[in-house]
C-alpha positions as CSV (number, residue, x, y, z in Angstrom):
1,M,3.2,-17.6,6.4
2,S,1.3,-14.6,4.5
3,T,1.0,-13.2,0.9
4,H,1.9,-9.5,0.9
5,I,0.1,-7.7,-2.3
6,M,1.2,-3.9,-2.8
7,S,1.4,-1.2,-5.1
8,G,5.2,-0.2,-5.7
9,T,6.9,2.8,-6.1
10,D,7.4,2.0,-9.4
11,W,3.6,1.1,-10.1
12,C,4.4,-2.1,-10.6
13,L,2.1,-4.8,-8.2
14,V,4.2,-6.4,-5.6
15,V,3.3,-10.0,-4.3
16,E,5.3,-11.8,-2.5
17,A,5.6,-14.0,1.2
18,S,6.4,-12.8,4.0
19,E,5.3,-12.4,7.5
20,P,3.1,-9.6,8.5
21,Y,5.4,-6.5,9.9
22,K,4.4,-3.6,12.6
23,G,3.4,0.3,11.7
24,Y,6.9,2.4,11.6
25,D,6.8,6.3,12.0
26,M,8.4,8.1,8.4
27,G,9.3,10.8,10.6
28,G,8.2,14.1,8.7
29,W,6.7,12.0,5.7
30,G,4.4,10.1,8.3
31,R,3.5,6.7,9.5
32,I,2.5,3.1,8.3
33,D,-0.5,1.2,10.0
34,V,-1.0,-1.9,9.7
35,R,-4.1,-2.7,10.9
36,P,-6.5,-5.8,11.1
37,V,-8.4,-6.8,7.8
38,D,-11.5,-4.7,6.8
39,E,-14.3,-7.2,6.6
40,E,-15.2,-4.9,3.1
41,T,-12.2,-5.9,0.8
42,P,-12.3,-8.8,-1.2
43,L,-10.0,-10.5,-0.3
44,A,-11.1,-10.5,3.6
45,S,-14.1,-13.8,3.0
46,R,-11.0,-15.8,1.5
47,I,-8.5,-15.6,4.1
48,G,-7.3,-19.0,4.9
49,E,-9.3,-20.6,1.9
50,V,-7.0,-22.4,-1.0
51,V,-5.6,-20.4,-4.2
52,L,-6.7,-22.7,-6.7
53,G,-5.3,-21.0,-9.6
54,V,-3.2,-17.6,-10.6
55,R,-3.4,-15.2,-13.5
56,E,-0.8,-12.3,-14.2
57,D,-1.0,-8.7,-16.4
58,W,2.8,-8.8,-17.1
59,E,4.3,-5.4,-19.1
60,P,7.4,-5.7,-20.7
61,L,8.4,-2.3,-19.3
62,T,6.8,-2.1,-15.7
63,G,6.4,-5.3,-14.5
64,R,3.8,-7.2,-13.0
65,M,0.2,-5.0,-13.5
66,G,-2.4,-7.0,-12.5
67,L,-3.4,-10.2,-10.8
68,E,-6.3,-12.6,-10.6
69,M,-6.8,-15.1,-7.7
70,D,-8.9,-17.7,-8.1
71,F,-10.8,-19.1,-4.9
72,A,-13.9,-22.2,-4.3
73,S,-15.9,-18.8,-3.3
74,G,-14.7,-16.8,-7.0
75,S,-12.1,-15.1,-7.8
76,V,-10.3,-11.6,-7.1
77,R,-8.4,-9.2,-8.9
78,C,-5.6,-7.0,-8.3
79,E,-4.4,-3.9,-9.8
80,S,-1.8,-1.4,-9.8
81,W,-3.3,1.8,-10.8
82,S,-1.2,5.0,-11.1
83,G,0.2,3.6,-8.1
84,D,-2.8,2.4,-6.0
85,L,-3.3,-0.9,-5.5
86,R,-7.4,-1.8,-6.4
87,T,-8.8,-5.1,-5.3
88,R,-12.3,-6.6,-6.9
89,A,-13.9,-9.1,-6.5
90,I,-14.6,-11.3,-9.8
91,C,-17.9,-13.6,-9.6
92,S,-18.9,-15.8,-6.4
93,M,-19.9,-19.3,-6.6
94,P,-23.2,-20.1,-4.9
């Protein structure tokens, strides 16, 4: 099982368990491509690691806006900013 993290159309942060899906064509609105993970993303080096803890930022009107996940190698924060998904490493353990 995989964890799918994305910024929703209402700008909230969506986190769900799901199988990876294939890309699809949206006609005149473009195409969605699912590609292999980019090694430069904060989550790439943590694939396969156990999540030790999770904290979320929740807004009453908009829902989940941020999620911080703790791994043995450090933490990663995912946020929704104006409809964009932003991820960043918080700290790294030696």
